C-alpha positions in Angstrom: 13.0 33.7 -21.3 15.6 32.3 -18.9 18.0 29.8 -20.6 20.4 29.1 -17.7 19.8 29.0 -14.0 22.3 28.4 -11.2 20.4 28.0 -8.0 22.0 27.9 -4.5 25.1 26.0 -5.6 28.0 25.0 -3.3 31.1 23.5 -5.0 34.8 23.2 -4.5 37.9 21.1 -4.7 39.0 18.4 -2.1 36.7 19.6 0.7 37.7 23.3 0.1 34.4 25.2 -0.8 34.8 27.7 -3.5 31.3 28.5 -4.4 28.9 29.3 -1.5 25.2 29.3 -2.3 25.8 30.8 -5.7 22.7 31.8 -7.8 22.7 33.5 -11.2 20.6 33.5 -14.4 21.1 34.1 -18.0 18.3 35.1 -20.3 17.7 34.6 -24.0 20.1 36.5 -26.3 21.8 38.1 -23.3 25.4 38.7 -22.4 26.1 38.3 -18.6 29.5 38.8 -17.2 30.9 37.5 -14.0 33.8 39.5 -12.6 35.6 39.7 -9.2 39.0 39.4 -7.7 41.2 36.4 -8.2 40.1 33.3 -6.2 36.4 34.6 -6.1 35.1 31.4 -7.9 34.5 32.8 -11.4 36.1 29.9 -13.4 34.8 27.4 -10.9 31.3 28.6 -11.7 31.7 27.8 -15.4 33.2 24.4 -14.7 30.2 23.6 -12.6 27.8 24.6 -15.3 29.7 22.7 -18.0 29.7 19.5 -15.9 33.4 19.4 -15.2 33.0 19.9 -11.5 30.3 18.4 -9.3 28.4 20.5 -6.7 27.4 19.5 -3.3 24.3 21.5 -3.0 21.9 23.4 -5.3 20.8 23.0 -8.9 21.7 23.9 -12.5 18.9 24.2 -15.1 19.5 24.7 -18.8 16.4 25.7 -20.8 14.4 25.1 -17.7 15.5 21.5 -17.3 17.7 20.3 -14.4 21.0 18.8 -15.4 23.0 16.3 -13.3 26.0 17.3 -11.3 29.4 16.6 -12.7 28.3 15.1 -16.0 29.4 16.4 -19.4 27.5 13.8 -21.4 24.0 14.4 -20.5 21.6 15.6 -23.2 20.7 18.9 -21.4 24.3 20.2 -21.8 24.2 19.7 -25.6 22.9 23.4 -25.7 26.1 24.6 -24.1 29.4 25.7 -25.7 32.3 26.0 -23.3 35.6 27.9 -24.1 38.1 27.3 -21.3 40.8 29.9 -20.7 43.7 27.4 -21.5 44.2 24.3 -23.5 41.2 25.2 -25.7 42.5 24.1 -29.0 44.3 21.0 -30.6 47.8 22.4 -31.5 48.7 19.5 -33.8 45.6 20.1 -36.0 44.9 22.8 -38.5 42.2 25.5 -38.0 39.9 23.5 -40.3 40.6 20.2 -38.6 40.0 21.7 -35.2 36.5 22.7 -36.4 35.7 19.4 -38.1 36.4 17.3 -34.9 33.8 19.4 -32.9 30.9 18.3 -35.1 28.5 15.6 -33.5 29.1 12.2 -34.9 25.5 11.9 -36.0 26.0 14.7 -38.7 26.7 13.7 -42.2 30.0 14.7 -43.8 28.1 17.2 -46.0 26.4 18.8 -43.0 29.7 19.0 -41.1 31.5 20.6 -44.0 28.7 23.1 -44.5 28.7 24.1 -40.8 32.5 24.5 -40.7 32.2 26.8 -43.8 29.5 28.9 -42.0 31.6 29.3 -38.9 34.7 30.3 -40.9 32.7 32.8 -42.9 31.6 34.4 -39.7 35.2 34.8 -38.4 37.2 36.3 -41.4 40.5 36.3 -39.4 40.4 32.5 -39.7 38.6 32.1 -43.0 41.9 33.2 -44.8 44.1 30.7 -43.2 42.0 27.4 -42.7 45.1 25.2 -43.2 47.3 26.9 -40.7 48.4 24.8 -37.7 46.8 25.8 -34.4 50.4 25.6 -32.9 51.4 28.5 -35.1 48.6 30.8 -34.3 48.9 34.1 -32.4 47.2 34.4 -29.1 44.3 36.3 -30.6 43.9 33.9 -33.5 44.0 30.9 -31.1 41.2 32.5 -29.0 39.1 33.1 -32.0 39.6 29.5 -33.0 38.5 28.3 -29.7 35.3 30.4 -30.0 34.7 29.0 -33.5 35.1 25.5 -32.2 32.5 26.1 -29.6 30.1 27.5 -32.3 30.2 24.5 -34.6 27.4 22.6 -32.6 25.2 25.7 -32.7 25.0 26.1 -29.0 22.2 28.2 -27.3 24.5 29.3 -24.5 28.3 30.1 -24.6 30.4 29.9 -21.5 33.6 32.0 -22.0 36.4 31.9 -19.5 38.5 35.0 -19.6 38.6 35.3 -23.4 40.8 38.4 -23.4 43.4 37.1 -21.1 47.0 37.7 -22.3 45.7 39.2 -25.6 46.8 42.5 -27.1 44.3 45.3 -27.0 43.5 44.8 -30.7 43.1 41.1 -30.4 40.8 41.5 -27.3 38.7 44.0 -29.4 38.3 41.4 -32.0 37.1 38.8 -29.5 34.6 41.3 -28.0 33.4 42.3 -31.4 32.5 38.7 -32.2 30.8 38.4 -28.8 28.5 41.3 -29.8 27.7 39.6 -33.1 26.9 36.4 -31.5 24.5 38.0 -29.1 22.8 39.7 -32.0 22.4 36.3 -33.6 20.4 35.1 -30.6 23.1 33.2 -28.6 23.2 33.8 -24.8 26.7 34.3 -23.3 27.9 33.8 -19.8 31.4 35.6 -19.6 34.0 35.4 -16.9 36.5 38.2 -17.5 39.5 39.6 -15.7 39.1 43.0 -17.4 36.1 44.4 -15.6 35.7 47.5 -17.7 35.9 45.5 -20.9 33.4 43.0 -19.7 30.9 45.5 -18.4 31.0 47.5 -21.7 29.9 44.5 -23.7 27.4 42.9 -21.3 23.8 43.4 -20.4 24.0 42.4 -16.8 26.7 41.5 -14.3 27.4 39.5 -11.3 30.3 40.4 -9.1 31.6 37.5 -7.0 33.5 37.7 -3.6 34.6 34.4 -2.0 32.2 32.3 -4.0 29.1 34.4 -3.5 27.3 37.2 -5.3 28.4 40.5 -3.7 26.8 42.8 -6.4 24.6 42.3 -9.3 22.7 44.5 -11.8 22.7 46.2 -15.1 26.2 46.3 -16.5 25.8 50.0 -17.6 24.9 50.9 -14.0 27.7 48.9 -12.3 30.3 50.5 -14.7 30.6 53.5 -12.5 29.5 52.1 -9.2 32.3 52.9 -6.5 31.3 49.7 -4.7 32.9 47.8 -7.5 36.3 49.3 -6.9 35.9 48.6 -3.2 35.3 44.9 -3.9 38.3 44.7 -6.2 40.8 46.6 -4.1 39.5 46.4 -0.6 38.8 50.1 -0.1 36.4 53.0 -0.9 38.0 53.6 -4.3 36.5 55.0 -7.5 35.5 52.5 -10.2 38.1 53.8 -12.6 40.9 52.4 -10.6 40.1 48.9 -11.5 40.7 46.2 -12.9 43.8 45.0 -11.2 44.9 42.3 -13.7 47.0 39.5 -12.4 47.4 35.8 -12.9 46.0 33.4 -10.5 43.3 30.9 -9.8 39.8 32.2 -10.3 
């Protein structure tokens, strides 16, 4: 079953087109990664789906129902959990307070407390320090908190924007271990990631973007050693083991 469809979308900033006729799908309980060089439109894709950026052409469907362009408040997007790369926690609040504020207002206090306890139980690295201020967390702990915040509302689809960026190898492994457990629990995940090998190793399928369009797509296990991937990243006929080429920049 398809839970997310992006169909022929054009989008950008200030008249500058970033996405060009972009189409992708995410199925039930599937991890799909989106990779590509800096400026390819990876993060822009997630912002469009989340309703933070309007599109000028195309359609986005969640659970088979079309959602409006540039709106974060429509009911269809209630099934989404979005974890941006930066500014994804409230530094002045504790871990537990960050989780509490994510609960829908319609929930009772008891239901909210129960859900926060469930989320903390699933992420033991946070469960031992619920009163710690988010401002004092390590990079890995902060990313785990951002993931936990998105999970409070029980999303059907998670949008993750470069969850391993600037993390130590150990912290990145912890994040991807949780990604695997979330998939096993039935949550679908659309993952934008700068570390191509890490992303492919933890995904079912992959879309490779180049200048806002899909240049390659297929099973992640097949693309992992596809020499065309190295060529797209580095501009030449290079073996796949030469990538990724991590560097900061707009994506």
